[in-house]
Structure formats: structure tokens, C-alpha cells
C-alpha beads as a LAMMPS data file, in Angstrom:
LAMMPS data file: protein, C-alpha beads

290 atoms
289 bonds

1 atom types
1 bond types

-500.0 500.0 xlo xhi
-500.0 500.0 ylo yhi
-500.0 500.0 zlo zhi

Masses

1 110.0

Atoms # bond

1 1 1 86.684 433.412 161.000
2 1 1 89.532 433.349 163.500
3 1 1 90.389 430.075 165.247
4 1 1 89.438 429.355 168.841
5 1 1 92.318 428.680 171.241
6 1 1 92.248 425.973 173.915
7 1 1 95.061 426.436 176.404
8 1 1 95.482 423.089 178.139
9 1 1 94.187 420.851 175.361
10 1 1 93.589 417.633 177.307
11 1 1 90.446 415.593 177.851
12 1 1 88.127 418.555 178.419
13 1 1 89.825 420.441 175.614
14 1 1 89.080 417.626 173.189
15 1 1 85.382 417.723 174.078
16 1 1 85.218 421.500 173.672
17 1 1 87.169 421.315 170.404
18 1 1 84.627 418.837 168.997
19 1 1 81.796 421.238 169.810
20 1 1 83.625 424.168 168.236
21 1 1 84.384 422.192 165.063
22 1 1 80.718 421.204 164.856
23 1 1 79.931 424.925 164.902
24 1 1 82.302 425.506 161.978
25 1 1 85.252 426.851 163.969
26 1 1 88.878 425.851 163.632
27 1 1 90.783 425.072 166.829
28 1 1 94.275 425.907 167.967
29 1 1 95.372 423.804 170.963
30 1 1 98.187 424.539 173.394
31 1 1 99.622 421.817 175.611
32 1 1 102.919 421.013 177.262
33 1 1 103.748 417.807 175.385
34 1 1 103.878 417.657 171.573
35 1 1 101.357 415.234 170.093
36 1 1 99.231 414.703 167.043
37 1 1 95.962 416.616 166.929
38 1 1 93.006 414.888 165.328
39 1 1 90.380 416.370 163.047
40 1 1 92.539 419.159 161.683
41 1 1 93.174 421.008 164.956
42 1 1 96.474 422.890 165.041
43 1 1 98.781 421.975 167.923
44 1 1 101.295 424.236 169.673
45 1 1 103.712 422.979 172.307
46 1 1 103.846 425.477 175.167
47 1 1 105.111 425.018 178.733
48 1 1 103.481 427.653 180.928
49 1 1 106.032 427.023 183.665
50 1 1 108.609 428.613 181.367
51 1 1 106.904 430.580 178.590
52 1 1 107.455 434.344 178.542
53 1 1 105.632 435.163 175.302
54 1 1 102.562 433.962 173.485
55 1 1 103.177 431.780 170.425
56 1 1 102.740 434.009 167.396
57 1 1 99.837 431.989 166.010
58 1 1 97.896 432.453 169.254
59 1 1 97.564 436.183 168.588
60 1 1 95.155 435.307 165.762
61 1 1 92.675 433.978 168.336
62 1 1 90.111 436.304 169.901
63 1 1 88.423 433.587 171.975
64 1 1 90.485 431.597 174.458
65 1 1 89.549 428.718 176.737
66 1 1 91.981 428.353 179.630
67 1 1 91.997 424.853 181.177
68 1 1 95.508 424.617 182.652
69 1 1 95.434 423.800 186.391
70 1 1 97.635 425.698 188.833
71 1 1 100.736 424.000 190.258
72 1 1 100.064 421.551 193.086
73 1 1 101.757 423.734 195.692
74 1 1 101.672 427.402 196.637
75 1 1 98.889 429.934 197.058
76 1 1 98.838 431.521 193.589
77 1 1 98.690 430.408 189.959
78 1 1 101.967 431.497 188.323
79 1 1 101.061 429.659 185.104
80 1 1 97.998 431.779 184.466
81 1 1 99.783 434.924 185.630
82 1 1 102.624 434.211 183.184
83 1 1 100.164 433.551 180.365
84 1 1 98.227 436.765 180.990
85 1 1 101.395 438.853 181.376
86 1 1 102.534 437.650 177.955
87 1 1 99.261 438.761 176.349
88 1 1 99.792 441.351 173.605
89 1 1 98.767 444.853 174.690
90 1 1 95.283 446.071 173.961
91 1 1 91.920 444.409 173.830
92 1 1 89.993 442.172 171.510
93 1 1 90.303 439.025 173.618
94 1 1 87.652 436.978 175.423
95 1 1 88.804 434.347 177.917
96 1 1 86.814 431.609 179.664
97 1 1 88.572 430.304 182.775
98 1 1 87.761 426.996 184.461
99 1 1 87.989 427.480 188.224
100 1 1 86.526 425.354 191.029
101 1 1 83.777 425.435 193.630
102 1 1 86.545 424.883 196.209
103 1 1 86.887 428.684 196.294
104 1 1 83.735 428.735 198.454
105 1 1 85.277 426.616 201.194
106 1 1 83.197 424.785 203.772
107 1 1 79.580 425.937 204.042
108 1 1 78.301 423.351 206.497
109 1 1 76.134 421.784 203.801
110 1 1 74.354 425.040 202.849
111 1 1 73.226 425.776 199.297
112 1 1 75.512 428.303 197.553
113 1 1 74.939 430.411 194.480
114 1 1 77.397 432.761 192.790
115 1 1 76.692 435.524 195.307
116 1 1 78.188 433.472 198.145
117 1 1 81.528 434.832 199.384
118 1 1 84.682 433.021 198.287
119 1 1 86.355 431.787 201.479
120 1 1 88.573 428.852 200.527
121 1 1 89.687 426.549 203.330
122 1 1 92.293 424.657 201.303
123 1 1 95.388 425.697 199.394
124 1 1 93.888 424.244 196.198
125 1 1 90.933 426.602 196.662
126 1 1 93.238 429.536 197.435
127 1 1 95.241 428.913 194.257
128 1 1 92.064 428.931 192.170
129 1 1 90.752 432.085 193.798
130 1 1 94.098 433.767 193.147
131 1 1 93.745 432.732 189.486
132 1 1 90.299 434.323 189.285
133 1 1 91.633 437.527 190.804
134 1 1 94.536 437.592 188.331
135 1 1 92.041 437.238 185.472
136 1 1 89.940 440.149 186.727
137 1 1 93.081 442.335 186.949
138 1 1 94.002 441.414 183.369
139 1 1 90.479 442.256 182.230
140 1 1 90.715 445.740 183.743
141 1 1 94.094 446.520 182.204
142 1 1 92.804 447.225 178.694
143 1 1 89.436 448.131 177.144
144 1 1 87.959 445.346 175.076
145 1 1 89.165 442.471 177.209
146 1 1 86.382 440.150 178.345
147 1 1 86.482 437.347 180.896
148 1 1 84.088 434.708 182.230
149 1 1 84.760 432.347 185.156
150 1 1 83.256 428.882 185.574
151 1 1 83.369 427.489 189.103
152 1 1 83.262 423.772 188.453
153 1 1 82.284 420.934 190.784
154 1 1 84.003 417.523 190.769
155 1 1 84.293 416.232 187.208
156 1 1 83.502 412.655 186.259
157 1 1 83.319 410.820 182.946
158 1 1 84.233 407.507 181.298
159 1 1 87.972 408.027 181.813
160 1 1 87.632 409.828 185.151
161 1 1 86.034 407.117 187.289
162 1 1 87.774 405.537 190.333
163 1 1 87.385 402.026 188.941
164 1 1 90.924 400.825 189.551
165 1 1 91.000 402.191 193.085
166 1 1 87.750 400.386 193.821
167 1 1 89.154 397.147 192.407
168 1 1 92.140 397.515 194.722
169 1 1 89.911 397.928 197.785
170 1 1 89.713 401.651 198.436
171 1 1 88.538 403.089 201.740
172 1 1 86.133 406.003 202.298
173 1 1 84.716 408.052 205.134
174 1 1 81.640 406.537 206.763
175 1 1 78.451 407.751 205.070
176 1 1 77.066 409.119 208.347
177 1 1 80.123 411.390 208.700
178 1 1 80.474 412.570 205.106
179 1 1 79.409 416.057 204.058
180 1 1 77.914 417.182 200.758
181 1 1 79.928 417.205 197.543
182 1 1 78.946 418.130 193.997
183 1 1 79.748 416.867 190.549
184 1 1 79.333 417.418 186.814
185 1 1 79.678 415.041 183.883
186 1 1 82.525 416.117 181.605
187 1 1 80.207 416.304 178.584
188 1 1 77.943 418.783 180.374
189 1 1 81.012 420.756 181.460
190 1 1 82.130 421.024 177.839
191 1 1 78.663 422.286 176.896
192 1 1 78.865 424.859 179.700
193 1 1 82.273 426.045 178.481
194 1 1 80.990 426.721 174.972
195 1 1 77.855 428.402 176.338
196 1 1 80.032 430.644 178.487
197 1 1 82.106 431.642 175.477
198 1 1 79.006 432.367 173.362
199 1 1 76.582 433.830 175.892
200 1 1 78.374 434.376 179.178
201 1 1 78.241 437.916 180.506
202 1 1 81.565 439.728 180.608
203 1 1 82.796 439.739 184.204
204 1 1 80.335 437.030 185.281
205 1 1 80.834 433.889 187.361
206 1 1 78.794 430.721 186.795
207 1 1 78.594 427.607 188.958
208 1 1 78.845 424.377 186.968
209 1 1 77.256 421.433 188.776
210 1 1 74.509 418.949 188.019
211 1 1 72.450 420.357 190.919
212 1 1 72.089 416.981 192.665
213 1 1 74.693 416.898 195.437
214 1 1 75.352 413.925 197.653
215 1 1 78.423 412.840 199.603
216 1 1 81.739 411.719 198.165
217 1 1 81.151 408.406 199.937
218 1 1 77.816 408.044 198.141
219 1 1 79.587 408.740 194.845
220 1 1 82.174 405.992 195.381
221 1 1 79.535 403.514 196.555
222 1 1 77.295 404.164 193.574
223 1 1 80.173 403.816 191.121
224 1 1 81.074 400.510 192.772
225 1 1 77.472 399.284 192.595
226 1 1 77.001 400.371 188.993
227 1 1 80.136 398.590 187.778
228 1 1 79.840 395.531 190.032
229 1 1 82.950 396.360 192.066
230 1 1 83.634 395.764 195.775
231 1 1 81.919 398.102 198.213
232 1 1 84.540 400.460 199.671
233 1 1 85.461 400.023 203.316
234 1 1 84.045 402.658 205.684
235 1 1 86.293 404.562 208.092
236 1 1 85.635 406.833 211.039
237 1 1 87.445 410.169 211.197
238 1 1 90.355 408.865 213.287
239 1 1 90.975 406.058 210.809
240 1 1 90.515 408.414 207.848
241 1 1 93.201 410.779 209.135
242 1 1 95.618 407.875 209.293
243 1 1 94.810 406.199 205.974
244 1 1 93.606 408.851 203.525
245 1 1 95.793 411.307 201.645
246 1 1 95.938 414.960 202.735
247 1 1 94.379 415.948 199.430
248 1 1 91.361 413.699 199.861
249 1 1 90.985 414.764 203.494
250 1 1 90.816 418.398 202.395
251 1 1 87.833 417.523 200.173
252 1 1 86.118 415.604 202.942
253 1 1 86.385 418.493 205.401
254 1 1 84.274 420.698 203.136
255 1 1 80.501 420.415 202.768
256 1 1 78.408 422.542 200.427
257 1 1 75.581 422.205 197.916
258 1 1 76.033 424.112 194.674
259 1 1 73.116 425.966 193.104
260 1 1 73.233 425.782 189.281
261 1 1 70.213 427.928 188.397
262 1 1 72.336 430.661 186.820
263 1 1 73.967 428.089 184.560
264 1 1 70.602 426.794 183.410
265 1 1 68.559 429.980 183.327
266 1 1 71.081 432.623 182.205
267 1 1 73.466 430.534 180.088
268 1 1 70.651 428.327 178.830
269 1 1 72.537 425.085 179.467
270 1 1 70.337 422.003 179.333
271 1 1 72.164 419.308 181.238
272 1 1 72.325 415.975 179.485
273 1 1 73.204 414.210 182.741
274 1 1 71.434 415.980 185.612
275 1 1 71.804 412.980 187.905
276 1 1 74.601 410.572 188.732
277 1 1 72.522 407.569 187.626
278 1 1 72.169 408.987 184.117
279 1 1 75.826 409.990 184.001
280 1 1 77.122 406.609 185.146
281 1 1 74.929 404.817 182.608
282 1 1 76.457 406.962 179.864
283 1 1 79.954 406.263 181.206
284 1 1 79.311 402.520 181.136
285 1 1 78.026 402.686 177.564
286 1 1 81.052 404.708 176.467
287 1 1 83.473 402.247 178.072
288 1 1 81.719 399.304 176.418
289 1 1 82.082 401.021 173.041
290 1 1 85.797 401.467 173.691

Bonds

1 1 1 2
2 1 2 3
3 1 3 4
4 1 4 5
5 1 5 6
6 1 6 7
7 1 7 8
8 1 8 9
9 1 9 10
10 1 10 11
11 1 11 12
12 1 12 13
13 1 13 14
14 1 14 15
15 1 15 16
16 1 16 17
17 1 17 18
18 1 18 19
19 1 19 20
20 1 20 21
21 1 21 22
22 1 22 23
23 1 23 24
24 1 24 25
25 1 25 26
26 1 26 27
27 1 27 28
28 1 28 29
29 1 29 30
30 1 30 31
31 1 31 32
32 1 32 33
33 1 33 34
34 1 34 35
35 1 35 36
36 1 36 37
37 1 37 38
38 1 38 39
39 1 39 40
40 1 40 41
41 1 41 42
42 1 42 43
43 1 43 44
44 1 44 45
45 1 45 46
46 1 46 47
47 1 47 48
48 1 48 49
49 1 49 50
50 1 50 51
51 1 51 52
52 1 52 53
53 1 53 54
54 1 54 55
55 1 55 56
56 1 56 57
57 1 57 58
58 1 58 59
59 1 59 60
60 1 60 61
61 1 61 62
62 1 62 63
63 1 63 64
64 1 64 65
65 1 65 66
66 1 66 67
67 1 67 68
68 1 68 69
69 1 69 70
70 1 70 71
71 1 71 72
72 1 72 73
73 1 73 74
74 1 74 75
75 1 75 76
76 1 76 77
77 1 77 78
78 1 78 79
79 1 79 80
80 1 80 81
81 1 81 82
82 1 82 83
83 1 83 84
84 1 84 85
85 1 85 86
86 1 86 87
87 1 87 88
88 1 88 89
89 1 89 90
90 1 90 91
91 1 91 92
92 1 92 93
93 1 93 94
94 1 94 95
95 1 95 96
96 1 96 97
97 1 97 98
98 1 98 99
99 1 99 100
100 1 100 101
101 1 101 102
102 1 102 103
103 1 103 104
104 1 104 105
105 1 105 106
106 1 106 107
107 1 107 108
108 1 108 109
109 1 109 110
110 1 110 111
111 1 111 112
112 1 112 113
113 1 113 114
114 1 114 115
115 1 115 116
116 1 116 117
117 1 117 118
118 1 118 119
119 1 119 120
120 1 120 121
121 1 121 122
122 1 122 123
123 1 123 124
124 1 124 125
125 1 125 126
126 1 126 127
127 1 127 128
128 1 128 129
129 1 129 130
130 1 130 131
131 1 131 132
132 1 132 133
133 1 133 134
134 1 134 135
135 1 135 136
136 1 136 137
137 1 137 138
138 1 138 139
139 1 139 140
140 1 140 141
141 1 141 142
142 1 142 143
143 1 143 144
144 1 144 145
145 1 145 146
146 1 146 147
147 1 147 148
148 1 148 149
149 1 149 150
150 1 150 151
151 1 151 152
152 1 152 153
153 1 153 154
154 1 154 155
155 1 155 156
156 1 156 157
157 1 157 158
158 1 158 159
159 1 159 160
160 1 160 161
161 1 161 162
162 1 162 163
163 1 163 164
164 1 164 165
165 1 165 166
166 1 166 167
167 1 167 168
168 1 168 169
169 1 169 170
170 1 170 171
171 1 171 172
172 1 172 173
173 1 173 174
174 1 174 175
175 1 175 176
176 1 176 177
177 1 177 178
178 1 178 179
179 1 179 180
180 1 180 181
181 1 181 182
182 1 182 183
183 1 183 184
184 1 184 185
185 1 185 186
186 1 186 187
187 1 187 188
188 1 188 189
189 1 189 190
190 1 190 191
191 1 191 192
192 1 192 193
193 1 193 194
194 1 194 195
195 1 195 196
196 1 196 197
197 1 197 198
198 1 198 199
199 1 199 200
200 1 200 201
201 1 201 202
202 1 202 203
203 1 203 204
204 1 204 205
205 1 205 206
206 1 206 207
207 1 207 208
208 1 208 209
209 1 209 210
210 1 210 211
211 1 211 212
212 1 212 213
213 1 213 214
214 1 214 215
215 1 215 216
216 1 216 217
217 1 217 218
218 1 218 219
219 1 219 220
220 1 220 221
221 1 221 222
222 1 222 223
223 1 223 224
224 1 224 225
225 1 225 226
226 1 226 227
227 1 227 228
228 1 228 229
229 1 229 230
230 1 230 231
231 1 231 232
232 1 232 233
233 1 233 234
234 1 234 235
235 1 235 236
236 1 236 237
237 1 237 238
238 1 238 239
239 1 239 240
240 1 240 241
241 1 241 242
242 1 242 243
243 1 243 244
244 1 244 245
245 1 245 246
246 1 246 247
247 1 247 248
248 1 248 249
249 1 249 250
250 1 250 251
251 1 251 252
252 1 252 253
253 1 253 254
254 1 254 255
255 1 255 256
256 1 256 257
257 1 257 258
258 1 258 259
259 1 259 260
260 1 260 261
261 1 261 262
262 1 262 263
263 1 263 264
264 1 264 265
265 1 265 266
266 1 266 267
267 1 267 268
268 1 268 269
269 1 269 270
270 1 270 271
271 1 271 272
272 1 272 273
273 1 273 274
274 1 274 275
275 1 275 276
276 1 276 277
277 1 277 278
278 1 278 279
279 1 279 280
280 1 280 281
281 1 281 282
282 1 282 283
283 1 283 284
284 1 284 285
285 1 285 286
286 1 286 287
287 1 287 288
288 1 288 289
289 1 289 290
């Protein structure tokens, strides 16, 4: 059986690799910085800001997870474009791409499924939409190429919580002014990635969210309460514009609620953490265990 490739083998990659190994698959991981790979995974150092050809060993992989984020500036994703352009000619490849629900833009708090138009309001959303479009072009270039896109909400997990920022006295937008945001525990995201590789329809898009949206302010407050940290200070919009980063402001200007029925009903994903309370309890337990 050919190995599975994980391009961008970081925290999410490690979770997906564990699931693939449990299914009897070997894993080939690509990342920018050389490091030791645990559990027998093969590591390849590859900088997608410079690479012009696939590593030879990657051509043995038919199934590829792509987790590398776009650069932090610009309106396209040259890393993914460079990776796809270096793909050997012909088919036989299946690629699962992690994108973001930011491609939908602001919806005024409306519920959105995968049929909603992609109208990103931020450059981060535009970069991700450009990546999706590059993947669809690659898929059409040769028979036998398959692609699946996951539009992922905000990811949280034991090592992804804003604990230090809360300890330092972070500030947030007043609850009464905050729009809807969405999230997914990293363990459920890893499950969704493997389900997409196994059962995802070629050419399909799936939203990945726990289906229980609230505001970003609510998220920070509940993390603080769960871990016994100071309540964040509330700001009005004028104060927020002065004190919050442009990146965080771009999140706060968007409000949408993400429908995850396709994830559950078509991919058959059973969420382990369908609510923030369950997810934060698991995070706390994981941090206590070290």
C-alpha cells in the first residue's frame, strides 16, 4: 500500500498521521524545517516558497493532504500554485485541501451551507478562495485527478487556546456588538480530514464546524472562565479600532453561522466535541496530562 502524504506536517498533520497509522497506512510528511518524525513517519524537508519540483519520494503517494497556509500577504496562494505546478503529469492523485470559512465573507449572522456564494471580505479569505480555484484548475488538467475542499472554521485545541493572552489582560469587543463566529476542535478536524480522503466526493466542498456558533467574545470569555483566568476587558468599536490588530478586526467585522449537516450526513463524521464546553473540558484534561 502506498504511503499517504501530509504536506505541512505540523500540529494538524500529526493528528491526521496518527489516524492514518491506526488504519495501517505509512505516512510521508513534508515540512519546511527538518525535524525528527515519531512513530516511523518519513520526513522530507521542503520549502514551498522555493521548491520547483516534487521530492521524488512524494510521487509514490496517491493520497495527499495539503495543510500549508498561504503567505500572510497578497491575494493568491503561490505556495499551493507552485506545489500543483510541480505535480508530475497525468492522474492518479487525490488531494484534500484545508481552506477556511472566511471565503464566505460577512453574512450578517445568517446560516450558510456549501451552496452559499464565496464572497470574501478580507485578504485572508481572498487568498484561500484563490487556492481553492487553483486546485479546481489542477483537477481539470488531467483525467484521474481528484480533489476535495474543507472549509474550516476557527480551530481550537489544547495548544491553540489564548491562555497567555488572557493572563496578560487581553481586550475584546463588547458582547453586544460582536457577531457570530464558528469553531472546531482540532481532533474533530483531523477526523473530518480523514473522512474527506476516504469518502469525500470528488469536486466537493464540505464545511467543517461544530455547528454551535457564538461570538468570538463569548469564546474568549468562556475560555477565561473555564481556566480561571481574568475576564477580558470589553471595548466598543471606537476603542477596538484603536487597540486591536488589523487581523483580529477583520475577523470581528464578519458574522456568519456555519451549517455542518453535509459534514455529518454525507461524510458521516460524528463530532466528538460538538460544543465548546465539551471541547474545553477535553483541552483541560489534555493539558493536565502534559
